[in-house]
ZAMARGU-4260 file (C-alpha; in steps of 0.2 Angstrom, whole numbers, plus 5000, padded with zeros to 4 digits):
<rodrens>
0) 6172/5656/5308 | 6155/5663/5310 | 6143/5651/5318 | 6157/5640/5325 | 6156/5632/5342
5) 6166/5639/5357 | 6166/5633/5375 | 6169/5648/5386 | 6154/5643/5396 | 6148/5627/5404
10) 6136/5626/5389 | 6142/5628/5371 | 6139/5644/5363 | 6139/5650/5345 | 6150/5664/5337
15) 6136/5675/5330 | 6134/5694/5330 | 6126/5701/5346 | 6112/5709/5337 | 6106/5691/5331
20) 6103/5687/5350 | 6095/5704/5354 | 6083/5703/5339 | 6077/5685/5343 | 6076/5691/5361
25) 6065/5706/5357 | 6054/5695/5345 | 6051/5682/5358 | 6047/5695/5371 | 6034/5703/5360
30) 6027/5685/5356 | 6026/5681/5375 | 6018/5697/5380 | 6005/5695/5366 | 6002/5677/5370
35) 6000/5680/5389 | 5988/5694/5388 | 5978/5687/5373 | 5976/5669/5380 | 5972/5676/5398
40) 5958/5686/5390 | 5951/5670/5381 | 5951/5661/5397 | 5943/5675/5407 | 5930/5678/5394
45) 5925/5660/5391 | 5925/5656/5410 | 5915/5672/5415 | 5902/5672/5401 | 5889/5659/5405
50) 5884/5657/5387 | 5902/5652/5383 | 5903/5639/5397 | 5898/5624/5386 | 5906/5607/5387
55) 5913/5609/5369 | 5921/5626/5374 | 5931/5617/5388 | 5942/5612/5374 | 5945/5630/5368
60) 5949/5635/5386 | 5961/5621/5387 | 5970/5626/5371 | 5971/5644/5379 | 5978/5637/5395
65) 5992/5627/5386 | 5996/5642/5375 | 5996/5653/5391 | 6008/5641/5400 | 6019/5640/5385
70) 6022/5659/5385 | 6024/5659/5403 | 6037/5646/5404 | 6046/5649/5388 | 6046/5668/5385
75) 6055/5675/5401 | 6069/5662/5400 | 6072/5663/5382 | 6072/5682/5383 | 6085/5682/5397
80) 6097/5670/5389 | 6096/5680/5373 | 6101/5695/5382 | 6116/5686/5390 | 6119/5677/5373
85) 6121/5660/5381 | 6112/5648/5392 | 6114/5653/5410 | 6102/5641/5420 | 6112/5625/5420
90) 6108/5608/5415 | 6092/5606/5426 | 6085/5622/5420 | 6088/5617/5402 | 6079/5600/5405
95) 6064/5608/5414 | 6063/5622/5401 | 6063/5609/5386 | 6051/5598/5396 | 6038/5612/5398
100) 6040/5617/5379 | 6037/5599/5374 | 6022/5596/5386 | 6012/5611/5382 | 6016/5610/5363
105) 6010/5592/5362 | 5995/5595/5373 | 5990/5610/5361 | 5991/5598/5346 | 5981/5585/5355
110) 5968/5598/5360 | 5967/5604/5342 | 5963/5586/5337 | 5950/5584/5350 | 5942/5600/5343
115) 5942/5593/5326 | 5934/5577/5331 | 5921/5586/5341 | 5916/5597/5326 | 5915/5581/5315
120) 5903/5572/5327 | 5892/5587/5329 | 5891/5591/5311 | 5891/5574/5303 | 5880/5565/5316
125) 5869/5579/5324 | 5856/5567/5331 | 5869/5555/5339 | 5879/5570/5346 | 5864/5577/5357
130) 5868/5576/5375 | 5884/5565/5371 | 5897/5578/5377 | 5894/5583/5395 | 5906/5593/5406
135) 5912/5577/5414 | 5916/5569/5398 | 5924/5585/5392 | 5935/5586/5407 | 5940/5568/5406
140) 5945/5570/5388 | 5956/5585/5393 | 5964/5575/5406 | 5968/5561/5394 | 5976/5574/5382
145) 5987/5580/5397 | 5992/5562/5402 | 5996/5558/5384 | 6007/5573/5382 | 6015/5569/5398
150) 6019/5552/5392 | 6029/5559/5377 | 6038/5573/5387 | 6045/5562/5401 | 6056/5549/5392
155) 6071/5561/5389 | 6073/5562/5408 | 6076/5543/5408 | 6088/5541/5394 | 6078/5540/5379
160) 6084/5555/5369 | 6089/5570/5380 | 6085/5588/5383 | 6099/5599/5376 | 6102/5617/5370
165) 6098/5621/5352 | 6101/5634/5339 | 6110/5649/5346 | 6112/5640/5362 | 6099/5651/5371
170) 6085/5639/5372 | 6083/5620/5374 | 6073/5606/5366 | 6074/5587/5364 | 6090/5581/5355
175) 6086/5579/5337 | 6104/5583/5331 | 6113/5567/5337 | 6113/5553/5325 | 6111/5539/5337
180) 6098/5525/5338 | 6090/5531/5354 | 6088/5549/5348 | 6082/5544/5331 | 6069/5531/5337
185) 6062/5544/5349 | 6061/5558/5336 | 6053/5546/5324 | 6040/5540/5336 | 6037/5557/5343
190) 6033/5564/5326 | 6022/5549/5322 | 6011/5549/5337 | 6010/5568/5341 | 6011/5576/5324
195) 6007/5565/5309 | 5993/5554/5316 | 5984/5569/5324 | 5986/5579/5308 | 5979/5564/5298
200) 5964/5563/5310 | 5961/5582/5308 | 5962/5581/5289 | 5950/5566/5289 | 5937/5575/5301
205) 5937/5591/5290 | 5935/5581/5274 | 5920/5572/5281 | 5913/5589/5287 | 5915/5596/5269
210) 5906/5582/5262 | 5892/5583/5275 | 5890/5601/5272 | 5889/5598/5253 | 5876/5585/5254
215) 5865/5595/5266 | 5866/5610/5254 | 5860/5599/5240 | 5846/5592/5250 | 5839/5608/5257
220) 5835/5613/5239 | 5822/5599/5238 | 5813/5604/5254 | 5794/5608/5252 | 5782/5617/5263
225) 5778/5602/5274 | 5796/5598/5278 | 5802/5616/5280 | 5802/5618/5298 | 5812/5603/5304
230) 5823/5602/5289 | 5827/5620/5288 | 5830/5621/5307 | 5843/5607/5305 | 5851/5615/5290
235) 5853/5632/5299 | 5860/5623/5314 | 5873/5614/5304 | 5877/5630/5295 | 5881/5638/5312
240) 5891/5623/5317 | 5901/5625/5301 | 5905/5643/5305 | 5912/5638/5321 | 5921/5623/5313
245) 5929/5636/5301 | 5936/5646/5315 | 5944/5630/5322 | 5951/5626/5305 | 5960/5642/5304
250) 5967/5639/5322 | 5973/5622/5317 | 5980/5627/5300 | 5990/5641/5308 | 5996/5630/5322
255) 6002/5617/5309 | 6010/5630/5298 | 6019/5637/5313 | 6027/5620/5318 | 6030/5615/5300
260) 6048/5624/5299 | 6053/5616/5316 | 6047/5599/5310 | 6057/5601/5294 | 6072/5605/5303
265) 6071/5590/5315 | 6067/5578/5301 | 6082/5585/5291 | 6093/5580/5306 | 6084/5564/5308
270) 6088/5559/5290 | 6107/5562/5294 | 6109/5579/5286 | 6112/5589/5303 | 6128/5596/5296
275) 6118/5606/5283 | 6108/5615/5297 | 6115/5632/5304 | 6112/5639/5321 | 6100/5651/5313
280) 6091/5637/5304 | 6088/5629/5321 | 6083/5645/5331 | 6071/5654/5319 | 6060/5639/5317
285) 6059/5637/5336 | 6054/5655/5338 | 6040/5653/5324 | 6034/5637/5333 | 6032/5646/5350
290) 6023/5660/5341 | 6009/5648/5338 | 6003/5653/5355 | 5997/5670/5350 | 5986/5664/5335
295) 5971/5658/5345 | 5967/5674/5354 | 5969/5685/5339 | 5958/5674/5328 | 5944/5673/5341
300) 5945/5692/5343 | 5943/5694/5324 | 5930/5681/5320 | 5921/5676/5336 | 5906/5687/5338
305) 5901/5681/5355 | 5919/5681/5362 | 5920/5699/5356 | 5904/5703/5364 | 5910/5695/5381
310) 5926/5705/5380 | 5918/5721/5377 | 5906/5718/5391 | 5918/5713/5404 | 5933/5724/5398
315) 5925/5739/5391 | 5941/5748/5385 | 5945/5733/5374 | 5927/5734/5367 | 5933/5750/5358
320) 5948/5742/5351 | 5937/5728/5344 | 5926/5740/5336 | 5911/5734/5347 | 5896/5746/5348
325) 5888/5749/5365 | 5871/5741/5359 | 5881/5725/5354 | 5888/5721/5371 | 5872/5715/5377
330) 5865/5708/5361 | 5869/5690/5366 | 5859/5691/5383 | 5844/5700/5375 | 5844/5687/5361
335) 5844/5673/5374 | 5829/5680/5383 | 5820/5683/5367 | 5824/5665/5362 | 5818/5658/5378
340) 5801/5667/5377 | 5799/5662/5359 | 5802/5644/5363 | 5791/5645/5378 | 5777/5652/5368
345) 5779/5638/5355 | 5780/5624/5368 | 5764/5631/5376 | 5756/5632/5359 | 5760/5614/5356
350) 5752/5608/5372 | 5757/5590/5377 | 5774/5591/5369 | 5779/5606/5380 | 5791/5596/5391
355) 5800/5587/5377 | 5802/5603/5367 | 5809/5613/5382 | 5822/5600/5386 | 5827/5599/5368
360) 5829/5618/5367 | 5840/5618/5382 | 5851/5605/5375 | 5852/5614/5359 | 5856/5631/5367
365) 5871/5622/5375 | 5878/5617/5358 | 5894/5624/5352 | 5886/5633/5338 | 5878/5646/5350
370) 5896/5653/5353 | 5898/5661/5336 | 5881/5668/5331 | 5880/5687/5330 | 5862/5690/5336
375) 5861/5708/5337 | 5854/5710/5319 | 5841/5696/5323 | 5833/5703/5339 | 5819/5713/5331
380) 5814/5698/5320 | 5814/5688/5336 | 5803/5700/5345 | 5791/5701/5331 | 5790/5682/5330
385) 5788/5681/5349 | 5773/5692/5348 | 5766/5683/5333 | 5767/5666/5342 | 5759/5673/5358
390) 5744/5680/5347 | 5742/5662/5339 | 5743/5655/5357 | 5730/5667/5364 | 5719/5664/5349
395) 5720/5645/5352 | 5715/5647/5370 | 5700/5658/5366 | 5694/5646/5354 | 5695/5632/5367
400) 5686/5642/5380 | 5672/5647/5368 | 5670/5630/5362 | 5665/5635/5344 | 5671/5626/5329
405) 5683/5616/5341 | 5688/5603/5328 | 5692/5616/5315 | 5702/5627/5327 | 5713/5612/5332
410) 5716/5607/5314 | 5721/5624/5309 | 5732/5626/5324 | 5742/5611/5320 | 5741/5610/5301
415) 5759/5613/5294 | 5752/5617/5276 | 5742/5632/5282 | 5749/5647/5273 | 5750/5657/5289
420) 5760/5643/5298 | 5771/5640/5283 | 5775/5659/5283 | 5779/5659/5301 | 5790/5643/5301
425) 5804/5649/5291 | 5806/5665/5303 | 5806/5653/5318 | 5820/5643/5310 | 5831/5657/5306
430) 5830/5665/5323 | 5832/5649/5334 | 5844/5639/5324
</rodrens>
């Protein structure tokens, strides 16, 4: 009977056509190569580009690391066993293979939850989030995620469930097919604490993000000239954060969708209907789950302007594939220098508050929103603004030297209701937010 178990090898095999093994092997090989190259480029670009080395982006780098290690440890072994049509690496190899898959898969889910919480804090509590996430705290959070994942990956080594072959018997995972109290309790708690609870946290965070964006959009329509500068700046900053949150949301959704079939298979066996599952129904969801490792680099290559710019700058040949123009490769750095000169001009124009504004601008430039803006189209406006701000500054300095109409000059320089200043403020917000 097709799909029946035979025991010609130390590990059980299934009687299926050879092309089934070869097809799965080729698919997992393509997934692995794509994931290795793609996630390596993500790690390289985010570590090499100074503007991408922000505390919040450490979570993105960690996600790429887990996906890279998932492909590195799973793809070669899965491909080789598929070509041999049975498991050839013994019991210890099976346990180590399954342990790596569980560790990196769980850590990816925990990292996605951390990213969602980080977006929630930055968008819904922008003032409270300033300076909260430092590099030390980000690395500490990543370390906690790894330790948590390790805690759920080790129990099968000590008798709570087990790591066994699955599907077409060419890969291994934790034992979710056996209907015993030990296996069922581990499966239930595993899904509760590493899938359903993180998924609930992610859903809660994005519901709050949606509500905050909606309230901010309504409030911005009521802004008058006197409140334009601060309110519009805050709105544009939140809009930038929301764009980055949407990218993270796409990554999260694809990850959950990739693991959903595998979760349904395991929960079906948990409910006592393991006899309804065929070897194909176990193997195909496992391949789809492992394919989640390629989503992150593909999404960032399509939707992340600053990542695309960094890749085209450091790997020029890929810039052609990403359809990046030559002038766009250095648009980020040119914008940063223009932005710094503009902020410097504004801080000097404001006088005593220069130190405060400078530190505030540095903290703002380190925010996660800076990683997704496409600045190339805004560079001319920034240069025009910089020259305008410098002219205003020089005019103010000349008035102080001459000493004529001092009180009038100071009043006009700081009056937010002056038409010229009101005309200048929206431009400042749109370029520095």
